[in-house]
N, C-alpha and C positions, 0 to 999 in steps of 0.2 A: 758788468764787464769781467772779462777773464784776466786774471793776473798771472804773470810768470813767476818763477821762483824768486826773482830779485824784487818783485813787488810792483813793477811798472804795469800800468793799465794799458791794455791793447784793445783795438777794435776787433770784432769777430773776423773780419776779412784778413787783417794783417796777422792775426793769430793763426788762421788756417794756412796762410801762405808761408809764414815763418816756420811753422811746425812741419810743413811738407819739406821745405829745404833742409831743416834740421834732420829730419828722418833720412833723407837721401844722403846727407853728409855723414851721418852716423853709420848708415849701411855701407858706404864706401870705405870708411875707416875700419869697420869690422871685417870687411872682405880683405883688406890689406894685412890683417893680423892672422888670417886663416893659414894653417899649415896644409898646403895642398899635397896630395899624394903624387909620387913620381909616376911617370908613364908606365913603368913596369908594374908597379903596385896596382895602378888602376886597371890594367889589362888582367892581372891575376885575379883581382876581386870581381871583375866583370865575368870572367870565365866561371868563377866559383858560384856567383849568383845564377847564371844561366844553367849550370849543372844542377844546382839544387832545384830550380824551377822545373826543369825537365823531369827530374826524379819524382818530385811531388806530383807533377801532372800525370806521369805514368802510374804512380800509386793510386791516385784518385780515379783514373780511368779503369784500373783493375777493380777497385772497390765498387765503382758504379756498375760495371759489367756483372759482378757477383750479385749485387742487390737487384739489378734488373732481372737476372735469371731467377732469383728466388721469388721476386714479386710476380713474375710471369708464371712460375710453377704454382704459386699459391692461388693466383687468379684462375688458372686452368683447373685446379682441383675444386675450387669453390664455385666456379661459374658453370 
């Protein structure tokens, strides 16, 4: 049998059920303690993430084009 911290014996079904409810309760309590960002801060951070993603995408596109050109040139010389 599974024992809780207080030492009571529980059946496997009641353990699973009580642990599920305990997890949900703990999750709700934890979400109440979260310090949520303001709307302005959320918008600012979203814009920052999108900007960085676009810059990285452009950079990787340029690097890909360069390597594709180099690979094509090498294959043309060897083939």
